[in-house]
N, C-alpha and C positions, 0 to 999 in steps of 0.2 A: 504494500500500500504506500502511496506517495504522501508526502506532507500535505500537498494540496487536497488530496482526497480525504485525509484525516481531518483537516481543518473544516472542510465542507460537511463531513459527517458530524463533527462536534457542533457546528453552527446549526445544522438541521435538528439535532437533538436538543440543544439548549435554547434556541430562539423562541419556540412556543412558550416555554416557562418564563423567559424574560418578558415576553410580550404580555403574558398573563399578569405578571407583577405590575407592569405599566398600566394595564387595564384597571387593576385595583386602585392604583394611585390616581388615575384620571377622574375617578368619581363620575363616570358617564351617566347621563340621564337614562333611567331605566326605560322610559317610554320610547325614546329615540332608538335605543339599542333593540328593544323588543320589535319595533317596526322594521328595522333593517334586517334583523335576523329572521323574522317571520317570512319576509320575501325571499331571503336566501334559502331558508329551509324548504319553501315551496319549489324553488328551482331545483334543489337537490333531490327532493322527492319525485319531481317530474322525470328526473334522470334515472330513477331506480332506487337504489339504497341510499337514504339520506346520510347515513353514517359514513359512507365512502365518498359521497359527493360534496363534502365540506372541506376537503384538503386544500392547502394553499395552492393557488393557481386554478382551482376548479371554477366553473361558471358561477356557482353559488357564492364562493368566497370573493371573486372579483366583483360581482354585483353588490355584495354587502360592503366591500371596501369602498366602492363608489358612493354608496349611501352614507357611509361614515365620513368620507371626505366632504360630501355635500353639507353635512351638519357641523363641519369645522373640527373634526377630531384629528385630522392630519397634523396640523401645526402643534397641537397639544401633545400628541404622541411623540413628535420629533423633539419637542422641548424636554419631555420626560426621558427619552433616550439620551439626549445630550447631558442631562443631569447625572444619569447613571454612568455614562461614558467618562465623566469627569470625577467620579467617586473613587478616591484612592483607597478607601477602606474595603472595597469589593473589587479587587483587580480582575478577577475572572469575568464577573458580570460587566465590568467596565470595558474589557477587551471585546466581549461579545456585542455589547451595545455599540461600540465604535464601528463594528462591521456592518451594522444595520442602519445607523442614524442618518447616513447620507442618501439612503434609498427609501424615500417615503412610500412609494408604491409597494415595495416589498413589506415594509413595516405594517402598512394598512392591510395588506393581504394576509399577513400573519395574524393580525388582530382580528380580522373578520373570521378567519378560520378558527381561531381560539374561541371566539364568542359563539360561533355556530356549533363547535364541538361541545361546548358547555350546555347548549340547548338540547343536543341529542343525547347527552349522558343521562 
């Protein structure tokens, strides 16, 4: 396994947990989140198995991410990732946040996927 492959595996494994931490800190409006995830879950269900249709990059996650962006979550998520990336007391989280912070689309897609997964759990 190459270092690049290992780094990508670690990012894929840790990023959803980091984004879940950010979601807790963002104190998102429950009604806005419910509306965005409801539409995302309907898209996932239309595609077959909702549990499989909510992964990052899925149509449901992309549409939910667009909804979250429309209600202004993107800049808040970026600010939270920047704060974590600057946290010297949590170097592993800081390093992971630094790999995501400059890619708002990826961060929103991960947030959408996490929120959708929580709804299907």
